C-alpha positions in Angstrom: 101.3 -194.7 -35.0 99.1 -196.1 -32.2 101.4 -194.4 -29.6 101.2 -191.1 -31.5 97.4 -191.3 -31.7 97.2 -192.1 -27.9 99.5 -189.2 -27.1 97.4 -186.8 -29.2 94.2 -188.0 -27.6 95.5 -187.6 -24.1 96.8 -184.1 -24.9 93.4 -183.2 -26.4 91.6 -184.6 -23.3 93.9 -182.7 -21.0 93.5 -179.5 -23.0 89.7 -179.9 -22.6 90.0 -180.5 -18.9 92.1 -177.3 -18.5 89.5 -175.4 -20.4 86.5 -176.7 -18.4 85.0 -174.7 -15.5 85.3 -176.5 -12.2 82.9 -176.9 -9.3 83.4 -174.1 -6.8 84.5 -174.8 -3.2 83.7 -178.5 -3.1 85.2 -181.9 -4.0 83.6 -183.4 -7.1 81.6 -186.6 -6.6 84.4 -188.9 -8.0 87.2 -187.4 -5.8 89.6 -190.0 -4.7 90.4 -189.9 -0.9 94.1 -189.6 -0.2 96.0 -189.5 3.1 97.3 -186.6 5.1 100.1 -184.6 3.4 103.6 -184.9 4.6 106.8 -183.0 3.7 109.2 -185.9 3.8 110.4 -188.9 5.6 110.2 -189.1 9.4 112.8 -191.3 10.8 114.6 -191.8 14.1 116.9 -189.1 15.5 120.4 -188.9 14.0 123.8 -188.3 15.6 125.8 -185.2 14.7 127.2 -185.3 11.2 131.0 -185.3 10.7 132.8 -184.6 7.4 134.2 -187.5 5.6 137.1 -187.8 3.1 136.3 -187.5 -0.6 135.7 -191.0 -2.0 136.8 -192.3 -5.4 135.5 -190.4 -8.4 132.4 -191.6 -10.2 130.6 -190.8 -13.5 127.3 -189.0 -13.8 123.9 -190.6 -14.6 123.4 -191.7 -18.2 121.2 -189.4 -20.2 117.5 -190.0 -20.1 116.8 -192.7 -22.8 114.9 -191.5 -25.9 111.7 -193.5 -26.5 111.5 -195.5 -29.7 108.9 -194.3 -32.2 106.7 -197.3 -31.4 106.8 -196.9 -27.7 105.4 -194.3 -25.2 107.4 -191.0 -25.0 109.0 -190.0 -21.7 106.7 -187.6 -19.9 103.6 -188.6 -21.8 100.6 -188.8 -19.4 99.1 -192.3 -19.4 96.1 -191.7 -17.1 94.5 -188.8 -15.2 91.9 -189.0 -12.5 90.2 -186.0 -10.8 91.0 -185.8 -7.0 89.8 -182.4 -5.9 88.7 -179.1 -7.3 87.7 -175.6 -6.1 86.5 -172.5 -7.8 90.2 -171.6 -8.4 92.1 -174.8 -8.8 92.0 -178.5 -9.8 94.0 -181.5 -8.7 94.6 -184.9 -10.4 96.2 -188.2 -9.7 98.2 -189.2 -12.8 100.4 -191.9 -14.2 103.0 -190.9 -16.8 105.7 -192.7 -18.8 109.4 -192.7 -17.7 111.9 -195.1 -19.2 109.0 -197.3 -20.4 107.5 -197.5 -16.9 104.2 -196.2 -15.7 105.0 -193.9 -12.8 102.4 -192.4 -10.4 102.2 -188.8 -9.3 100.0 -185.7 -8.9 99.2 -182.7 -11.2 97.5 -179.5 -10.2 96.9 -176.1 -11.8 94.7 -173.0 -11.5 91.3 -173.3 -13.1 91.4 -169.9 -14.9 92.6 -170.0 -18.4 96.1 -168.6 -19.0 99.7 -169.5 -19.2 101.4 -170.2 -15.9 104.9 -170.9 -14.5 105.4 -174.4 -13.2 107.0 -176.3 -10.4 108.3 -179.9 -10.1 108.0 -181.1 -6.5 110.3 -183.9 -5.3 109.1 -185.9 -2.4 111.2 -187.2 0.5 111.5 -190.7 1.9 111.4 -194.0 0.1 108.7 -196.6 -0.5 105.6 -195.6 1.5 107.6 -193.5 3.9 107.1 -189.9 2.8 104.7 -190.9 0.0 102.9 -188.1 -1.8 99.3 -187.4 -0.8 98.6 -184.5 -3.3 98.6 -181.9 -0.5 102.3 -181.2 -1.1 101.6 -179.2 -4.3 98.7 -177.1 -2.8 100.8 -174.0 -2.1 102.1 -173.8 -5.6 98.7 -174.4 -7.3 96.8 -172.0 -5.1 99.5 -169.3 -5.5 99.2 -169.6 -9.3 101.5 -172.3 -10.6 101.0 -175.5 -12.5 102.6 -178.2 -10.2 103.5 -181.8 -10.7 105.1 -184.4 -8.4 106.3 -188.0 -8.8 106.0 -190.9 -6.4 109.1 -192.3 -8.2 109.0 -195.6 -9.9 107.8 -198.6 -7.9 105.8 -196.5 -5.5 102.1 -195.6 -5.3 101.1 -198.4 -7.7 103.7 -197.4 -10.2 105.9 -199.8 -12.2 109.6 -200.6 -11.7 111.9 -200.3 -8.7 113.2 -197.1 -7.1 117.0 -196.9 -6.5 117.3 -193.7 -4.4 118.9 -191.3 -6.8 119.9 -193.7 -9.6 117.7 -194.2 -12.7 114.7 -193.0 -10.7 116.0 -189.5 -11.2 114.7 -189.9 -14.8 111.2 -189.9 -13.2 112.0 -186.3 -12.1 113.6 -185.3 -15.4 110.8 -186.7 -17.4 108.4 -184.3 -15.7 110.0 -181.5 -17.7 108.6 -182.7 -21.1 105.4 -183.5 -19.3 105.0 -179.8 -18.2 106.3 -178.5 -21.5 103.5 -180.4 -23.3 100.7 -178.8 -21.3 99.0 -175.9 -23.0 98.8 -173.8 -19.8 102.5 -174.0 -19.0 105.2 -171.4 -19.9 108.1 -173.8 -20.8 110.6 -171.0 -20.0 109.5 -170.7 -16.3 109.9 -174.1 -14.6 111.2 -174.4 -11.1 112.0 -177.4 -8.9 111.6 -178.2 -5.2 112.9 -181.0 -3.1 112.5 -182.0 0.5 114.9 -184.4 2.3 115.6 -187.2 -0.2 113.8 -185.0 -2.7 116.5 -182.5 -2.1 119.1 -185.0 -3.3 116.9 -185.8 -6.3 116.7 -182.1 -7.1 120.5 -181.7 -6.9 121.0 -184.6 -9.3 118.3 -183.4 -11.6 119.8 -179.9 -11.7 123.2 -181.4 -12.6 121.8 -183.5 -15.4 119.7 -180.6 -16.7 122.8 -178.5 -16.9 125.0 -181.2 -18.4 122.4 -181.9 -21.1 122.5 -178.2 -22.1 118.8 -177.9 -21.7 118.8 -175.8 -18.6 115.1 -176.1 -18.3 115.0 -175.6 -14.5 115.3 -171.8 -13.9 115.3 -171.9 -10.1 115.3 -174.4 -7.2 114.5 -174.8 -3.5 115.3 -177.5 -1.1 114.2 -178.2 2.5 116.5 -180.4 4.7 118.1 -181.7 1.6 120.7 -184.5 1.7 123.9 -183.4 0.0 126.4 -186.0 1.3 125.3 -189.6 1.6 128.6 -190.6 3.3 128.1 -188.2 6.1 124.4 -189.1 6.3 125.3 -192.7 6.7 127.5 -191.8 9.6 124.7 -189.7 11.1 122.4 -192.7 11.0 125.0 -194.9 12.7 125.0 -197.5 10.1 121.3 -198.2 10.5 120.5 -197.7 6.8 122.3 -200.7 5.3 119.5 -203.2 5.6 116.5 -200.9 5.0 117.8 -198.6 2.3 121.3 -199.1 0.9 121.2 -202.8 0.1 117.6 -203.1 -1.1 117.5 -199.9 -3.1 121.1 -198.8 -4.1 122.5 -202.4 -4.1 125.6 -201.7 -2.0 126.7 -199.8 1.0 128.8 -196.6 0.8 131.9 -198.7 1.8 131.2 -201.4 -0.8 130.7 -199.0 -3.7 131.6 -195.4 -2.9 131.2 -194.3 -6.6 127.4 -194.8 -6.4 127.3 -192.6 -3.4 129.5 -189.9 -4.7 127.3 -189.7 -7.7 124.4 -189.0 -5.4 126.2 -186.4 -3.2 126.1 -182.8 -4.5 128.9 -181.6 -2.2 131.3 -183.4 -4.5 130.1 -181.8 -7.8 128.4 -178.5 -6.7 130.1 -176.7 -9.6 127.7 -178.6 -11.9 124.6 -176.9 -10.4 123.8 -173.8 -12.3 120.2 -172.8 -11.4 119.7 -170.2 -8.6 119.0 -172.2 -5.5 117.6 -171.6 -2.1 118.6 -173.9 0.7 116.3 -174.1 3.8 117.1 -176.1 6.9 116.1 -176.3 10.5 118.9 -176.2 13.0 117.1 -178.8 15.2 116.7 -181.3 12.3 117.1 -184.8 13.8 116.8 -186.6 10.5 119.3 -184.8 8.2 121.9 -182.7 9.9 121.9 -179.0 9.2 125.6 -179.5 8.4 124.5 -181.0 5.1 123.2 -177.6 4.0 126.2 -175.7 5.4 128.6 -177.9 3.4 126.6 -177.6 0.2 126.2 -173.9 0.6 129.9 -173.4 1.0 130.6 -175.6 -2.0 128.1 -173.7 -4.2 129.6 -170.4 -3.1 133.1 -171.5 -3.9 131.8 -172.6 -7.4 130.3 -169.1 -7.9 126.7 -170.3 -7.9 123.7 -168.1 -7.1 122.7 -169.5 -3.7 120.9 -168.3 -0.6 120.7 -170.2 2.7 118.1 -169.7 5.4 118.5 -171.6 8.7 115.4 -171.8 10.9 116.1 -171.7 14.7 114.4 -174.7 16.4 113.2 -175.9 13.0 112.6 -179.7 12.6 113.1 -181.8 9.5 109.9 -180.8 7.7 109.9 -177.2 9.1 106.5 -178.0 10.6 106.5 -174.8 12.7 107.3 -172.7 9.6 104.6 -174.0 7.2 107.1 -176.3 5.6 109.2 -173.4 4.3 106.6 -172.6 1.7 106.6 -168.9 2.4 110.3 -168.5 1.5 109.9 -171.1 -1.3 107.2 -169.2 -3.0 109.1 -165.9 -2.6 112.2 -167.5 -4.3 110.2 -168.9 -7.2 108.3 -165.6 -7.6 111.7 -163.8 -7.8 113.0 -166.0 -10.6 109.8 -167.3 -12.3 107.3 -164.4 -11.7 108.1 -162.3 -14.9 104.4 -161.5 -15.3 104.3 -159.4 -12.1 101.4 -161.4 -10.5 101.6 -161.7 -6.7 102.2 -165.4 -5.9 103.2 -164.9 -2.3 102.1 -167.3 0.5 100.6 -164.5 2.5 98.3 -163.3 -0.4 97.0 -166.8 -1.1 97.2 -168.2 2.5 93.4 -168.6 3.0 93.1 -170.7 -0.2 96.2 -172.7 0.7 95.0 -173.6 4.2 91.5 -174.4 2.9 92.9 -176.9 0.4 95.3 -178.3 3.0 92.4 -178.9 5.3 90.6 -180.9 2.6 93.6 -183.0 1.8 94.4 -183.5 5.5 90.9 -184.8 6.2 91.1 -187.6 3.6 
């Protein structure tokens, strides 16, 4: 009963926040400074990827646990703190519930009343590398989307321990009910983005969304997404064992190939059903462009709706190409823009760059 009352109170507070007018063109006095936005992890250069044999089969993730009546519901917002607002948008730092853990993230939406499509943004990296700053969701919000992003469990002051595509994928999936609970979100128009490791998280989340029969994610985009962890381990020359595989996954690809196959979309591309746009720079030194070529081929073989754009000279975060946001917004507008509103990067570029400047200065 207490949990139900708390959820009702939080939803009421959030509904009131959505309805309130916001200060124009300035940060509110209690804005929380946050660091410069990044697209994903920046790590040392990689060697050229080579295909590897298919490892032993593995099962999929277990379904997201259902919260008990006495506990917090997955996706329920636990806390919300204003970070920044303009005359057209508002941004919050939040914590929300996922598998009984408080997980940190960001939420933003247009200030004007209305019902909007929504985007889940999946960050790259792990730990503090590639941590969210809030600036990552700016292009979506300024273009007219409600947007939410997770730091994943154990990061940014959140509870628990991330495991790089294991149970922490629930932290992504549980953003679906979070969005569906908001009064300004159209629950039938939710998209998903992922950069680098976030691409891997997006692929797994899309698989689980399809297997559950929910099919809540209507379109997806990845930038420099990891689709084959076996090949990526080879690209890194075995350097990931001590900093990533053992501390987060619990075993190396050689020790437990099933764990890695379960995280590698090239081996189960037929389970991805949402229309997907794959973006990659051909000069990416962190995740080989071959990762996108292989996944695109597997998706096409499976009959999926897929489009691939390769950026000549593009690095891992596509820093010379505005992070790929132009093509990202065009893709989401194609599949989520049923209301005919122009949500292109070009139309909202001035507002996007102004908000990026604010976040970048913190």
